[in-house]
Biotite code that builds the C-alpha atoms (Angstrom):
import biotite.structure as struc

atoms = struc.array([
    struc.Atom([25.104, -6.526, -12.414], chain_id="A", res_id=1, res_name="UNK", atom_name="CA", element="C"),
    struc.Atom([26.141, -9.359, -10.144], chain_id="A", res_id=2, res_name="UNK", atom_name="CA", element="C"),
    struc.Atom([25.539, -9.551, -6.415], chain_id="A", res_id=3, res_name="UNK", atom_name="CA", element="C"),
    struc.Atom([28.969, -8.245, -5.447], chain_id="A", res_id=4, res_name="UNK", atom_name="CA", element="C"),
    struc.Atom([28.294, -5.082, -7.477], chain_id="A", res_id=5, res_name="UNK", atom_name="CA", element="C"),
    struc.Atom([24.875, -4.429, -5.928], chain_id="A", res_id=6, res_name="UNK", atom_name="CA", element="C"),
    struc.Atom([24.620, -1.642, -3.375], chain_id="A", res_id=7, res_name="UNK", atom_name="CA", element="C"),
    struc.Atom([24.165, -2.886, 0.196], chain_id="A", res_id=8, res_name="UNK", atom_name="CA", element="C"),
    struc.Atom([21.213, -1.359, 2.029], chain_id="A", res_id=9, res_name="UNK", atom_name="CA", element="C"),
    struc.Atom([21.429, -0.878, 5.811], chain_id="A", res_id=10, res_name="UNK", atom_name="CA", element="C"),
    struc.Atom([17.811, -0.860, 7.034], chain_id="A", res_id=11, res_name="UNK", atom_name="CA", element="C"),
    struc.Atom([18.920, 0.118, 10.545], chain_id="A", res_id=12, res_name="UNK", atom_name="CA", element="C"),
    struc.Atom([19.543, 3.600, 9.114], chain_id="A", res_id=13, res_name="UNK", atom_name="CA", element="C"),
    struc.Atom([16.118, 3.840, 7.398], chain_id="A", res_id=14, res_name="UNK", atom_name="CA", element="C"),
    struc.Atom([13.301, 5.859, 8.962], chain_id="A", res_id=15, res_name="UNK", atom_name="CA", element="C"),
    struc.Atom([10.443, 3.916, 10.574], chain_id="A", res_id=16, res_name="UNK", atom_name="CA", element="C"),
    struc.Atom([6.906, 4.499, 9.354], chain_id="A", res_id=17, res_name="UNK", atom_name="CA", element="C"),
    struc.Atom([4.924, 5.350, 12.472], chain_id="A", res_id=18, res_name="UNK", atom_name="CA", element="C"),
    struc.Atom([1.139, 5.476, 12.713], chain_id="A", res_id=19, res_name="UNK", atom_name="CA", element="C"),
    struc.Atom([-0.507, 8.443, 14.431], chain_id="A", res_id=20, res_name="UNK", atom_name="CA", element="C"),
    struc.Atom([-1.291, 6.085, 17.342], chain_id="A", res_id=21, res_name="UNK", atom_name="CA", element="C"),
    struc.Atom([2.438, 5.388, 17.749], chain_id="A", res_id=22, res_name="UNK", atom_name="CA", element="C"),
    struc.Atom([2.542, 1.842, 16.372], chain_id="A", res_id=23, res_name="UNK", atom_name="CA", element="C"),
    struc.Atom([5.252, 0.781, 13.918], chain_id="A", res_id=24, res_name="UNK", atom_name="CA", element="C"),
    struc.Atom([3.583, -2.505, 12.930], chain_id="A", res_id=25, res_name="UNK", atom_name="CA", element="C"),
    struc.Atom([1.261, -2.861, 9.926], chain_id="A", res_id=26, res_name="UNK", atom_name="CA", element="C"),
    struc.Atom([-0.687, -5.720, 8.357], chain_id="A", res_id=27, res_name="UNK", atom_name="CA", element="C"),
    struc.Atom([-1.602, -6.158, 4.684], chain_id="A", res_id=28, res_name="UNK", atom_name="CA", element="C"),
    struc.Atom([-5.228, -5.399, 3.786], chain_id="A", res_id=29, res_name="UNK", atom_name="CA", element="C"),
    struc.Atom([-7.006, -5.422, 0.434], chain_id="A", res_id=30, res_name="UNK", atom_name="CA", element="C"),
    struc.Atom([-9.113, -2.696, -1.142], chain_id="A", res_id=31, res_name="UNK", atom_name="CA", element="C"),
    struc.Atom([-11.211, -3.488, -4.195], chain_id="A", res_id=32, res_name="UNK", atom_name="CA", element="C"),
    struc.Atom([-11.713, -1.063, -7.073], chain_id="A", res_id=33, res_name="UNK", atom_name="CA", element="C"),
    struc.Atom([-14.487, -1.555, -9.605], chain_id="A", res_id=34, res_name="UNK", atom_name="CA", element="C"),
    struc.Atom([-13.638, -0.603, -13.171], chain_id="A", res_id=35, res_name="UNK", atom_name="CA", element="C"),
    struc.Atom([-16.657, 0.458, -15.206], chain_id="A", res_id=36, res_name="UNK", atom_name="CA", element="C"),
    struc.Atom([-17.211, -1.332, -18.530], chain_id="A", res_id=37, res_name="UNK", atom_name="CA", element="C"),
    struc.Atom([-17.147, 2.115, -20.146], chain_id="A", res_id=38, res_name="UNK", atom_name="CA", element="C"),
    struc.Atom([-13.459, 2.601, -19.301], chain_id="A", res_id=39, res_name="UNK", atom_name="CA", element="C"),
    struc.Atom([-12.329, -1.021, -19.044], chain_id="A", res_id=40, res_name="UNK", atom_name="CA", element="C"),
    struc.Atom([-9.938, -2.103, -21.819], chain_id="A", res_id=41, res_name="UNK", atom_name="CA", element="C"),
    struc.Atom([-12.006, -5.294, -22.277], chain_id="A", res_id=42, res_name="UNK", atom_name="CA", element="C"),
    struc.Atom([-15.368, -3.510, -22.318], chain_id="A", res_id=43, res_name="UNK", atom_name="CA", element="C"),
    struc.Atom([-16.427, -5.573, -19.296], chain_id="A", res_id=44, res_name="UNK", atom_name="CA", element="C"),
    struc.Atom([-16.671, -4.652, -15.647], chain_id="A", res_id=45, res_name="UNK", atom_name="CA", element="C"),
    struc.Atom([-13.522, -5.559, -13.740], chain_id="A", res_id=46, res_name="UNK", atom_name="CA", element="C"),
    struc.Atom([-12.661, -5.845, -10.063], chain_id="A", res_id=47, res_name="UNK", atom_name="CA", element="C"),
    struc.Atom([-9.084, -4.867, -9.208], chain_id="A", res_id=48, res_name="UNK", atom_name="CA", element="C"),
    struc.Atom([-7.559, -5.760, -5.820], chain_id="A", res_id=49, res_name="UNK", atom_name="CA", element="C"),
    struc.Atom([-5.135, -3.226, -4.340], chain_id="A", res_id=50, res_name="UNK", atom_name="CA", element="C"),
    struc.Atom([-2.955, -4.158, -1.378], chain_id="A", res_id=51, res_name="UNK", atom_name="CA", element="C"),
    struc.Atom([-2.519, -1.546, 1.340], chain_id="A", res_id=52, res_name="UNK", atom_name="CA", element="C"),
    struc.Atom([-1.206, -1.701, 4.901], chain_id="A", res_id=53, res_name="UNK", atom_name="CA", element="C"),
    struc.Atom([-3.231, -0.945, 8.031], chain_id="A", res_id=54, res_name="UNK", atom_name="CA", element="C"),
    struc.Atom([-1.940, -0.299, 11.530], chain_id="A", res_id=55, res_name="UNK", atom_name="CA", element="C"),
    struc.Atom([-2.122, -3.437, 13.655], chain_id="A", res_id=56, res_name="UNK", atom_name="CA", element="C"),
    struc.Atom([-3.123, -1.386, 16.728], chain_id="A", res_id=57, res_name="UNK", atom_name="CA", element="C"),
    struc.Atom([-5.752, 1.130, 15.499], chain_id="A", res_id=58, res_name="UNK", atom_name="CA", element="C"),
    struc.Atom([-6.518, -0.391, 12.051], chain_id="A", res_id=59, res_name="UNK", atom_name="CA", element="C"),
    struc.Atom([-6.058, 2.965, 10.307], chain_id="A", res_id=60, res_name="UNK", atom_name="CA", element="C"),
    struc.Atom([-4.296, 3.250, 6.950], chain_id="A", res_id=61, res_name="UNK", atom_name="CA", element="C"),
    struc.Atom([-1.675, 6.031, 7.185], chain_id="A", res_id=62, res_name="UNK", atom_name="CA", element="C"),
    struc.Atom([-2.138, 8.953, 4.784], chain_id="A", res_id=63, res_name="UNK", atom_name="CA", element="C"),
    struc.Atom([1.226, 8.216, 3.166], chain_id="A", res_id=64, res_name="UNK", atom_name="CA", element="C"),
    struc.Atom([-0.143, 4.802, 2.076], chain_id="A", res_id=65, res_name="UNK", atom_name="CA", element="C"),
    struc.Atom([-3.386, 6.287, 0.685], chain_id="A", res_id=66, res_name="UNK", atom_name="CA", element="C"),
    struc.Atom([-1.847, 8.646, -1.896], chain_id="A", res_id=67, res_name="UNK", atom_name="CA", element="C"),
    struc.Atom([-3.536, 8.189, -5.262], chain_id="A", res_id=68, res_name="UNK", atom_name="CA", element="C"),
    struc.Atom([-6.163, 5.798, -3.885], chain_id="A", res_id=69, res_name="UNK", atom_name="CA", element="C"),
    struc.Atom([-9.118, 8.194, -3.691], chain_id="A", res_id=70, res_name="UNK", atom_name="CA", element="C"),
    struc.Atom([-11.683, 7.913, -0.891], chain_id="A", res_id=71, res_name="UNK", atom_name="CA", element="C"),
    struc.Atom([-10.951, 4.860, 1.282], chain_id="A", res_id=72, res_name="UNK", atom_name="CA", element="C"),
    struc.Atom([-13.738, 5.283, 3.845], chain_id="A", res_id=73, res_name="UNK", atom_name="CA", element="C"),
])
């Protein structure tokens, strides 16, 4: 598919993600997950970084961004 065949996306029509505090601005943050050697494919402990986004105003991570991440507190 060449560029002329690609669908054009108008972001002005997309919904904003809004934090509970009202802010629409987020910054990238990292969460680290530890993988036990018992379940690691290499048999060794592993640390896996996961990028999330936190509100720039209140520093909270919206629930929609936490899905599937487990306990983030």
